[in-house]
C-alpha positions, 0 to 999 in steps of 0.5 A, a space after each residue: 812608793 806613791 802615797 795612798 790618796 785619802 778617800 773623800 769624807 762622806 760626813 754630812 757636814 750640814 747635818 753635823 752642824 745642825 745636830 751640834 746646835 740642837 745638842 748644845 755643842 755636844 756630840 758622840 762618836 756614834 752620831 758622827 758615824 751615823 752621819 757618814 763620818 769615821 774616826 778620820 773625820 774626828 781626829 783632825 777636830 781633836 788635834 786642832 782643838 775644835 772638839 774636846 773629849 768630855 767622856 770616851 767617845 763624847 765631844 764638846 765643840 770648844 775648849 772651855 768649861 762645859 756648861 751645865 746643859 752640855 754636861 747633861 747632854 754628855 751624860 745622856 750621850 755617854 750612856 745612850 739610850 738614857 735620859 735625865 732623871 731626878 733633880 736633873 730632870 726637874 731642872 730641865 722641866 723648869 722647876 725653880 724652887 727645889 731647895 733641898 741639896 743633891 749630891 753636889 752641884 755638878 752631879 747629873 742624874 740619868 736613867 737607863 733600863 734595868 737590863 744594863 749595867 753601865 760603868 761608874 763615871 764621876 759626876 754622873 749618877 745612873 739609875 737603872 729602872 725596869 721598863 725605863 723607856 716607858 717614862 722617858 720623853 724622847 723628843 725633848 732636848 735633852 731627853 728627860 723622864 716625865 716630870 711626875 715620875 721625876 718628882 715622885 722619885 725625888 719625893 720618895 727619897 726625902 723626909 716628909 717635909 722635903 717631899 711635901 716641899 718639892 711636890 707643892 713647888 711643882 704643883 704651885 708652878 703649874 707644872 703638874 697637879 696633885 691628881 696627876 701625881 696620884 695617878 702616876 704613883 698608882 703605877 709605881 707599885 715598888 716605890 719606897 714610901 709609896 703609901 705615905 705619898 699616896 695618902 698625902 696626894 689622894 687627900 690633896 687631890 680630893 680637896 680635903 685637908 684631913 691629913 694636915 688636920 690629923 697631923 696637927 691634932 696628933 703632932 702639935 696639940 696632943 703631943 705637946 699637951 695643948 688644950 683640946 680644940 673643937 674641930 670643924 666648928 660651924 659658924 654662921 656669919 653675915 657672909 654665910 656659914 663657915 667651918 673653923 678647922 680648930 677652935 680654942 673657945 675659952 681663949 677665942 683662938 682659931 687655927 685654920 689649916 691650909 693644906 692646898 697645893 698649887 694656886 688658889 684663886 683670888 676669891 679663895 684668898 679673899 674669902 680667907 681674909 674676910 673670914 679672918 676679919 669677921 673673926 677679929 670683929 668677934 674678938 677671935 684671933 686667927 692663926 693660919 698654918 700650912 704644911 711647912 708649919 705643921 711639919 715643924 710641930 714643936 715650934 708650932 706648938 710653942 707658938 700656939 701654946 704661948 698665944 693660948 697662955 696670953 689669952 687665959 690658958 693656965 696650962 703650959 706646952 710640954 715636950 713631946 719627947 727627949 729631943 723636943 726643944 720645948 722647955 717644960 716649964 715655959 713652953 719656950 724653945 731652947 736656944 740651941 734648937 733648930 727652930 730657934 736657930 732658924 727664927 
C-alpha cells in the first residue's frame, strides 16, 4: 500500500524566526497556528530538542534553564491575553531599587481579566482585575500593566514604610511623578489602603510636607515624651527669610523634615546646606530627617532625645508603648530592638 505523502508545511518560517527574536525565544502553539503551522510542524522540533515545553502549549528554543525574561514571556503566553503585573511589571519598567522581597525570586506576576478563572501554575501568580485591558500596555514586549497601576498595587499591599519606599524609588528615578500617581489612584476606588496612599500622594504632589510633619509630631515627639518644639518658625537671615520645621529653642536644636519624592535640583540642596551653615553660625544644630527616619519613630525619638539631653534638656524620652525599644530611664534603645540590630 503506497505511503501517504506529507503535505507541504504552510508555516511562515521567516515570520516564526522574527517572532521568536521578539519574544526572547519563547512561542505559543497558538502563535504557530496563526503563522500557518500545525502540530506536524511542532512535533519534530520537540523531538530534536530544538524546542522544549515550558508550560502546556508554550515552548522555548533551547534546552537550558529559561532566563527571567523567558519565564515572563512564558507566563504571559500561557495565560494570554495577559500582562506582567506588580513586581514583575515594575522590574520590566526599569525600577531598580525596590528592596522589599516578593514571594520568591522565581515568581512571575501576571494580570488577566476578572471574567477569567485560570488554573494555578507553579511559579506564576495570577491576579484577576476588572477591565484589566484598560491598564495594559499591549505594545510592550512582553506586555505589562502601566507603571503607575503596578506601583499602586504593590504599595497597597505593603506597610507604610514599604509603600513610601517603592513610590519614592520610582519617582526618584524619574519613572513617574507623585501627581501622576495621585491621578491614577483616584480611578482605583476599590484599592485597599487607598485613603492613606491618596493623602500621602496628594500632600507630596502639592509640595507640602504636612503629612510628614504630623507624623513627626504624633509618633516621634508626643508619643515619646519629647519637649514640645515650635513649628514653622520664621527666621530672617542674611540670605532671606526661612521657616524652620521644628525648633527646640532652649536646646538650640532644629529638626528639618524632608518629605520630597524624586529629584531635587542643585539649588534646593545648596539652599538646605546654606540654611544649615547659617544655623550653625548661630550655634544651632540642624538634624535632617525624611520618611525612612520618621517611619522608624522610636529610633528617631531616641536620637533626638539624647541630643536634647546633651544640649541641656533635663527630661528623658519615654517608651510609646509596651513594644517600644526605648529604655524608660535612659532613652537608649534596647540591644535586641530592630533599631539596634540595624545600627
